[in-house]
VOBAVO-851384 format. One line per field, with one value per residue (C-alpha): residue number from 1; x, y, z. Coordinates in nm, 4 decimals. Layout:
<sites>
pos	c(NUM_...)
X	c(X_...)
Y	c(Y_...)
Z	c(Z_...)
</sites>
This chain:
<sites>
pos	c(1_2_3_4_5_6_7_8_9_10_11_12_13_14_15_16_17_18_19_20_21_22_23_24_25_26_27_28_29_30_31_32_33_34_35_36_37_38_39_40_41_42_43_44_45_46_47_48_49_50_51_52_53_54_55_56_57_58_59_60_61_62_63_64_65_66_67_68_69_70_71_72_73_74_75_76_77_78_79_80_81_82_83_84_85_86_87_88_89_90_91_92_93_94_95_96_97_98_99_100_101_102_103_104_105_106_107_108_109_110_111_112_113_114_115_116_117_118_119_120_121_122_123_124_125_126_127_128_129_130_131_132_133_134_135_136_137_138_139_140_141_142_143_144_145_146_147_148_149_150_151_152_153_154_155_156_157_158_159_160_161_162_163_164_165_166_167_168_169_170_171_172_173_174_175_176_177_178_179_180_181_182_183_184_185_186_187_188_189_190_191_192_193_194_195_196_197_198_199_200_201_202_203_204_205_206_207_208_209_210_211_212_213_214_215_216_217_218_219_220_221_222_223_224_225_226_227_228_229_230_231_232_233_234_235_236_237_238_239_240_241_242_243_244_245_246_247_248_249_250_251_252_253_254_255_256_257_258_259_260_261_262_263_264_265_266_267_268_269_270_271_272_273_274_275_276_277_278_279_280_281_282_283_284_285_286_287_288_289_290_291_292_293_294_295_296_297_298_299_300_301_302_303_304_305_306_307_308_309_310_311_312_313_314_315_316_317_318_319_320_321_322_323_324_325_326_327_328_329_330_331_332_333_334_335_336_337_338_339_340_341_342_343_344_345_346_347_348_349_350_351_352_353_354_355_356_357_358_359_360_361)
X	c(-3.1708_-2.9681_-2.6274_-2.3851_-2.3477_-2.1238_-1.9849_-1.8324_-1.6784_-1.5072_-1.3099_-1.0818_-0.7625_-0.5478_-0.1750_-0.0878_0.1392_-0.1287_0.0335_0.4117_0.6370_0.9553_1.1323_0.8739_0.6967_0.3159_0.2107_0.1072_-0.0217_-0.0282_-0.4073_-0.5137_-0.1716_-0.1475_0.0134_-0.2268_-0.1841_-0.2680_-0.3779_-0.3467_-0.6305_-0.4210_-0.3677_-0.7385_-0.8426_-0.5933_-0.7392_-1.0940_-1.0495_-0.8525_-1.1002_-1.2991_-1.5997_-1.4983_-1.3827_-1.7314_-1.9405_-1.7652_-1.6340_-1.5595_-1.6025_-1.2681_-0.9468_-0.5945_-0.3276_0.0171_0.3491_0.4230_0.1398_0.3897_0.5839_0.2460_0.1815_0.5129_0.4775_0.1279_0.2670_0.5642_0.3228_0.1592_0.4579_0.5625_0.9339_1.0748_1.2196_0.8610_0.6984_0.9239_0.8470_0.4803_0.4600_0.6499_0.4093_0.1094_0.2384_0.3331_-0.0371_-0.0972_0.2253_0.5683_0.8018_1.1277_1.3139_1.3180_1.2442_1.6021_1.7314_1.4730_1.5822_1.9418_1.8382_1.6554_1.9695_2.1014_1.7588_1.8712_2.0817_1.8328_1.6203_1.2777_1.0920_1.3043_1.2338_0.8777_0.7697_0.6120_0.7290_0.4026_0.1399_-0.1545_-0.5232_-0.6514_-1.0230_-1.1899_-1.2749_-0.9164_-0.7993_-1.0072_-0.9052_-0.5504_-0.6201_-0.8006_-0.5058_-0.2641_-0.4510_-0.4709_-0.0959_-0.0138_-0.2552_-0.1151_0.2361_0.2597_0.2652_-0.0061_-0.1289_-0.2521_-0.6066_-0.5655_-0.3447_-0.6375_-0.6707_-0.7874_-1.1579_-1.2869_-1.5392_-1.3380_-1.6241_-1.4128_-1.5953_-1.2683_-1.1720_-1.5333_-1.4879_-1.1393_-1.0491_-0.7298_-0.4756_-0.2854_0.0006_0.0566_-0.3377_-0.4961_-0.8248_-0.8621_-0.8290_-1.1243_-1.2363_-1.2964_-1.6375_-1.5341_-1.3316_-1.1594_-0.9991_-0.6847_-0.8080_-0.6777_-0.6875_-0.9436_-0.7139_-0.3560_-0.1062_0.2652_0.4283_0.5800_0.8728_0.8491_1.1790_1.1652_1.4153_1.3643_1.5360_1.7344_1.5584_1.8877_2.0789_2.1033_2.1800_2.4890_2.7540_2.5615_2.2582_2.1672_1.9027_1.9117_1.7750_1.7151_1.4931_1.2451_0.8961_0.7078_0.3408_0.0497_-0.3278_-0.6129_-0.9845_-0.9657_-1.2187_-1.2437_-1.4691_-1.5764_-1.7834_-1.9421_-2.0873_-2.3561_-2.4310_-2.0660_-2.0418_-2.3349_-2.1829_-1.8446_-2.0108_-2.1737_-2.5209_-2.5452_-2.7356_-2.7859_-2.4104_-2.3460_-2.5822_-2.3792_-2.0579_-2.1769_-2.3066_-1.9460_-1.7491_-1.9578_-1.9147_-1.5509_-1.5067_-1.6895_-1.5079_-1.2016_-0.8488_-0.5458_-0.2948_0.0069_0.1865_-0.1276_0.0857_0.2703_-0.0499_-0.3695_-0.5232_-0.8223_-1.1253_-1.4477_-1.6188_-1.7847_-1.9846_-2.1092_-2.3028_-2.4246_-2.5903_-2.7418_-2.8238_-2.7476_-2.6045_-2.2230_-2.0586_-1.8335_-1.6141_-1.6812_-1.3161_-1.3623_-1.5333_-1.1871_-0.9614_-0.9468_-0.8505_-1.0877_-0.9633_-1.0749_-1.3190_-1.5319_-1.3351_-1.5607_-1.8903_-1.7284_-1.5933_-1.9470_-2.1111_-1.8658_-1.9428_-2.3199_-2.2987_-2.0891_-2.3097_-2.6080_-2.4617_-2.3480_-2.6858_-2.8563_-2.6239_-2.6323_-3.0041_-2.9343_-3.0888_-3.0099_-3.1426_-2.9194_-2.8816_-2.6553_-2.4787_-2.3859_-2.2175_-2.1386_-2.5052_-2.5993_-2.8323_-2.8670_-2.7479_-2.5067_-2.7877_-3.0033_-2.7228_-2.6417_-3.0027_-2.9981_-2.6894_-2.7815_-3.1622)
Y	c(-0.0425_-0.1748_-0.0064_-0.2963_-0.6208_-0.8533_-1.2002_-1.4564_-1.7654_-2.0787_-2.2401_-2.5446_-2.5707_-2.8961_-2.8653_-2.5527_-2.2242_-1.9901_-1.6582_-1.6404_-1.4004_-1.2797_-1.6049_-1.8167_-1.9555_-1.9508_-1.6101_-1.6462_-1.4316_-1.4814_-1.4702_-1.5622_-1.6308_-1.8951_-1.9193_-1.9409_-1.9522_-1.6184_-1.5109_-1.1521_-0.9408_-0.8277_-1.1736_-1.2445_-0.9302_-0.9946_-1.3473_-1.2375_-0.9224_-1.1378_-1.4531_-1.5731_-1.4798_-1.0874_-1.1215_-1.2954_-1.0592_-0.7342_-0.7130_-0.3594_-0.2531_-0.3708_-0.1757_-0.2507_-0.2017_-0.1329_0.0884_0.0162_0.2197_0.4575_0.1844_0.0630_0.4169_0.4046_0.0738_0.1920_0.5407_0.3642_0.1005_0.3944_0.5123_0.7843_0.8575_0.6843_1.0266_1.1870_0.8784_0.8321_1.1884_1.1932_0.8460_1.0021_1.2935_1.0644_0.8268_1.1274_1.2001_0.8702_0.8812_1.0248_0.8957_0.7374_0.9857_1.3602_1.5471_1.6656_1.3204_1.1787_1.4414_1.3207_0.9724_1.0482_1.1317_0.7671_0.6058_0.2781_0.1934_0.3149_0.1119_0.2184_0.0482_0.2450_0.5803_0.5336_0.3269_0.5337_0.4750_0.3070_0.1118_0.2878_0.1494_0.2673_0.2589_0.1800_0.5341_0.6515_0.3584_0.4530_0.8215_0.7223_0.5066_0.8250_1.0438_0.7857_0.7886_1.1758_1.2236_0.9872_1.1319_1.4964_1.4328_1.6722_1.6361_1.6626_1.9755_2.0119_1.9818_1.6557_1.5276_1.5538_1.1827_1.0912_1.0652_1.1045_0.8130_0.5777_0.3355_0.0184_-0.2502_-0.3402_0.0256_0.0766_-0.2057_-0.2050_0.1543_0.3262_0.5481_0.7961_0.9834_1.2115_1.3334_1.2538_1.4190_1.1218_0.8621_0.6561_0.5190_0.1307_0.0262_-0.3326_-0.3862_-0.7232_-0.8799_-1.0976_-1.4668_-1.6707_-2.0249_-2.1139_-2.3649_-2.3400_-2.4360_-2.5012_-2.4505_-2.7662_-2.8308_-3.0766_-3.2160_-3.3251_-3.4809_-3.4769_-3.7624_-3.6865_-3.8797_-3.9207_-4.0519_-4.4208_-4.4565_-4.6721_-4.4598_-4.1623_-4.2745_-3.9372_-3.7201_-3.4643_-3.1793_-3.1520_-2.8693_-2.7872_-2.6087_-2.4986_-2.5419_-2.5617_-2.6563_-2.5260_-2.4051_-2.0247_-1.7580_-1.4723_-1.1541_-0.9028_-0.5854_-0.3881_-0.0578_-0.0846_0.2942_0.3949_0.1326_0.2661_0.6203_0.4851_0.3482_0.6939_0.5882_0.2619_0.0508_-0.2340_-0.2456_-0.2384_-0.5280_-0.7284_-0.6526_-0.7727_-1.0943_-1.1568_-1.0733_-1.3180_-1.5491_-1.5159_-1.5152_-1.8419_-2.0281_-1.8553_-1.9584_-1.7600_-1.9003_-1.9406_-2.2854_-2.4494_-2.6351_-2.8054_-2.8408_-2.8309_-2.6670_-2.5265_-2.5203_-2.3499_-2.2182_-2.4840_-2.2166_-1.8561_-1.6368_-1.3135_-1.0221_-0.7014_-0.3984_-0.0466_-0.1209_-0.0961_-0.3670_-0.6228_-0.9170_-1.2372_-1.3251_-1.3268_-1.6602_-1.8367_-1.6366_-1.9755_-2.2225_-2.4866_-2.8179_-3.1680_-3.3124_-3.2538_-2.9240_-2.7704_-2.8475_-2.7186_-2.3955_-2.3431_-2.3919_-2.1355_-1.8902_-1.9102_-1.9115_-1.5840_-1.4147_-1.5001_-1.3808_-1.0642_-0.9903_-1.0779_-0.8128_-0.5478_-0.5976_-0.6447_-0.9013_-0.8470_-1.0205_-1.3135_-1.6088_-1.9270_-2.1629_-2.4702_-2.7390_-2.9466_-3.0039_-2.9575_-2.6577_-2.3613_-2.2810_-2.0499_-1.9165_-1.8476_-1.6671_-1.4447_-1.3504_-1.2444_-1.0361_-0.8577_-0.7965)
Z	c(1.3468_1.6552_1.6532_1.7464_1.6162_1.8365_1.7163_1.9640_1.7796_1.9078_1.6535_1.7111_1.5231_1.5188_1.5167_1.3342_1.2908_1.1646_1.2800_1.3476_1.5474_1.4485_1.5445_1.3284_1.6416_1.6836_1.8485_2.2167_2.5056_2.8724_2.9878_3.3427_3.4301_3.1698_2.8205_2.5216_2.1615_1.9825_1.6255_1.5767_1.4309_1.1649_1.0420_1.0557_0.8859_0.6055_0.5581_0.5545_0.3263_0.0484_0.0830_-0.1907_0.0373_-0.0042_-0.3562_-0.4811_-0.2469_-0.3380_-0.6890_-0.7552_-0.3977_-0.2403_-0.2117_-0.2587_0.0051_-0.1203_-0.1143_-0.4816_-0.6506_-0.7863_-0.9680_-1.1110_-1.2450_-1.4060_-1.5765_-1.7141_-1.8243_-2.0198_-2.1414_-2.3060_-2.4787_-2.2197_-2.1839_-1.8636_-1.7262_-1.7445_-1.6287_-1.3075_-1.2157_-1.2938_-1.0881_-0.8102_-0.7668_-0.7764_-0.5088_-0.3060_-0.2600_-0.0794_0.1488_0.2078_-0.0735_0.0051_-0.2177_-0.2146_-0.5413_-0.5774_-0.5290_-0.7853_-1.0457_-1.0153_-1.0484_-1.3736_-1.5483_-1.4779_-1.4843_-1.6369_-1.3247_-1.0665_-0.8545_-0.9679_-0.6760_-0.4202_-0.6089_-0.6249_-0.3180_-0.0170_0.3428_0.4726_0.3112_0.1899_0.1264_-0.2120_-0.2503_-0.5980_-0.6773_-0.6001_-0.8334_-1.0898_-1.0778_-1.1091_-1.4137_-1.5721_-1.5000_-1.6240_-1.9509_-1.9709_-1.9031_-2.1676_-2.4278_-2.3638_-2.2906_-2.0044_-1.6364_-1.3802_-1.2231_-0.8385_-0.9354_-1.1016_-0.8033_-0.5736_-0.5875_-0.2300_-0.1353_0.2152_0.1416_-0.0700_-0.1199_-0.0365_0.2108_0.3603_0.4305_0.5436_0.7811_0.9112_0.8608_0.7124_0.8338_0.6057_0.7716_0.4814_0.4802_0.8023_0.6748_0.4567_0.7431_0.8213_1.1348_1.1429_1.1811_1.2913_1.6090_1.5976_1.8930_1.8980_1.8972_2.1981_2.2770_2.5663_2.7021_2.8404_2.5669_2.5401_2.1969_2.0688_1.8395_1.5101_1.4318_1.0789_0.8158_0.4219_0.2093_-0.1002_-0.3895_-0.5852_-0.2602_-0.3035_0.0563_0.0270_0.1928_0.2991_0.4757_0.6472_0.5409_0.2794_0.5111_0.8720_1.0177_1.2964_1.3051_1.6045_1.6359_1.8797_1.9065_2.0658_2.0798_1.9987_2.1173_1.8760_1.9427_1.6811_1.7456_1.4306_1.4583_1.1973_1.2007_1.1259_0.8689_0.6649_0.7080_0.5886_0.2759_0.1909_0.3394_0.1290_0.3701_0.1282_0.0680_0.4496_0.4905_0.2353_0.4007_0.7512_0.6029_0.4223_0.7415_0.9393_0.6960_0.6601_1.0403_1.0706_0.7550_0.6369_0.8412_0.8392_0.5400_0.7804_0.7166_0.5811_0.3304_0.6370_0.8599_0.6530_0.9579_0.8054_1.0143_1.0554_1.3773_1.5811_1.7555_1.6765_1.8960_1.7300_1.9573_1.8435_2.0428_2.1352_2.4765_2.5384_2.3556_2.5897_2.5196_2.6787_2.6909_3.0725_3.0351_2.9851_3.2449_3.4098_3.1066_3.0001_3.1061_3.0525_2.7745_2.5819_2.5574_2.2982_2.4930_2.8102_2.6295_2.5052_2.8281_2.9918_2.7322_2.7704_3.1416_3.1578_2.9022_3.1243_3.4279_3.2891_3.1365_3.4561_3.6684_3.4237_3.3054_2.9386_2.7279_2.3581_2.0560_1.9605_1.7218_1.7590_1.5460_1.7368_1.5178_1.8475_1.8981_1.5311_1.5999_1.4134_1.0542_0.8805_0.6451_0.9638_1.1222_0.8158_0.7907_1.1572_1.1362_0.8214_0.8625)
</sites>
């Protein structure tokens, strides 16, 4: 089995604001001395792991990332008839196994005396998002049921809820970091670059107004609302590298599940767009070009193909040509020639089905 699978994608997005910064502007980067639009890897991975592609492919093999598991445990316990004072303490103990809780035990016990006035979310949340695998979620459910049946708190052995191989495809692909228990961290098998536009881009402003439907416009002819929204458009290059050996290891040696994970990730990368401002721009798009490579040599991005921005039309064809020529020259000077498969919607060659078979075989 070739260890590394590398994916190179070119996707053209019309006016969009797929991934915003703290000011609401599309994220950007300077590359080759020119401003580019950028979509963060975090935004892309979130869109993929919550997509219908993953949901349909991995029922029972996808995790949950949350700070609020303690509150869920509390609600499940009280729904089974456990007294709120006991439930909040037991839920706090469970939450603390997955991260540092925001409330100390002494403060929690003080709050229990006036639980009706307490902010349960603040009492039970952990400080950082934790990624829970399906086996861990099942263990929590079993513990909740046991505690409710016997009416007494958990012991240390029952609180050993973390698993070193939690069996979630999204954790196996994208990893997890648990500050409270580093031994249960998992190294990501998939490395995802930030997508950047191959063309230089200036973020633009959309000044818009909204009409008040009940304003007859006799005296007040102005808009009911005035606002502005920033956006940009471009052809984005995205690079992914999947360590197939590590993925199988992360999934406990399940090669069949690893192959399904690679298929689903490739399909999602080619077909699923981030959800940012989709209601405003309907900027959904599919990759116009995908190049997949497999091999054991050291992986490398082909972003250098776009160090000089692509200019002129046809932009997509020029971007594909730049990508292909850069790959050929790198292969030539380093003496590398990897098995590859292409999907080219500009020329109408290749197919998604053929690409998925190639990456997963």
